[in-house]
N, C-alpha and C positions, 0 to 999 in steps of 0.2 A: 331535658329535651322534649318533655311532654307538655301538653296543654291540659289544664284542669279547670273545669267550669265553675268550681267553687272552692273555697278554702277547706271545707269539710272533705272533699274528694282528695285534695292535696295531702291533708293530714293522714287520711286512711292509706293513701298510696305510700307515703313516707314510712308509716308504721309497718306496712306489709313488706316493703322492699328492704328495710333495715334488718329484717330477720331472715332473709333468703339470700344465700351466698351467690346464686346465679346472677342476681341483679345488683349485687353490691360492687362498687368500684373500689379497688384497692391499689395502692401505689407502693413500689418498693422503697425501702429507706435510701435516702441519698447516699451515694458512695458504696452501697452494698448491693451487688448484682443489679445495678440500675440500667444496664445496657442490654438491649435485645441483640442477639447474634443468631445468624443462620448457621446451624451446626451440620445439617445433613446435606452436604453439597451433592451427594450422589442422587438426591431426589430432585435436583434442579433440572428443569426441562427448558431448553432454549427453543424458541419458535423460529424456524428457519424462514418462514414467509409471513408477512403481514400485509393486509390489504387496507389501504386508507381510502375512505370515501368522503366526498364533500358535496353537498347540495347547495345550490343557489336558489333563493326564493324571493318573492315579492308579496306585498300585502295588496290583495285584490278587494276593492270596495264592494260590499254587499249590503242589502237591507232586508234582514230576515228576522222574524221573531221565533224563538225556540223556547217553548214553555213561558217563563217569565223574563227571559233574557233577550235583549235585542242584539243581534249579531250585526256588526257594521263592517267587518273586514275578515278576510280569510287568508291564511298563509298558504301561498301557492308556489310549488316548486317549478323551476323553469330550466334548470340545467344541473348536470352532475359531472364529477370527475372521479375516476378510480385510478389508484396508483399502487403498484406492487413494490414493497420494500423487502429486500432479502439480502442476506450475507452470502447467498449461494448465487453465483453469476448466471447459471443457466435458467434461473427463475426471473431474472430481471427483464422488464419489457417496457415499452413506451406507455405513458399514461393514456387512459381512455377518457375522452371528453365528449359530452353530448349536450346539445341545446335544442329544446323542442317541447311541445305541449305534452307529449306522451312519455316524458322522461322517466317517470316511475316504472312503467312497463319495460322500457329499454334498459333501465338500470338493472332490473332483475334478470333480464335476458343476458346482458353483458356479464353479470356476476356469475351466472350459471356457466357461460362459455369460458370465463376465466378459470373457474373451478375445474372444469374438464381439462383445460389446457395445462394447468398446474398438475393435475392428477396424472396426465400422460407423461409429463416430464419426471414425476416422482417414480413412475414405474421403472425408469431406466436406472440400472445399477451403476454407480460411479464410485471408484475408489476414494476413500477419504484421505485428504492431504491436510495435515495440521501445520499451522505455523507454530512458532516456539511457545506462544501464550496458550494456544489451544492444546498443544501437547502436554503442557504442565497441568492444565485443568483436567485433561483426560486421565493422566497418571494419578492425580489427586483423587479422582472419583474411584479408581480401581483399588486404591489402598485404604 
């Protein structure tokens, strides 16, 4: 996965890497412990809230010389959308969409407001109600 400017550099690299375990690639024998399994289910952390963001942009023509490079277009954002995904009903809300020239600034402001809104809802203590699958997972973690 590396680039080497000459065959000598590649040879030196190969010699060095073949003697150091940290950079050696080893594979298990087929059929003998060749499957990865997650064993410590108690260490699993589910994320109750995810925020998805999407920007729309366009290529704006420019004619600018930067050092030895001629820049002829710039990727310019024009709109964004924020959407909260959660398995907890009280965190669900309508998507936030904005179209305008100052969309980067508005995006940061909206994200800050969204974080405050979620934080305020997190402060409220609500009893946990498990469905059958969640109850099973919870009991597995305890044992």
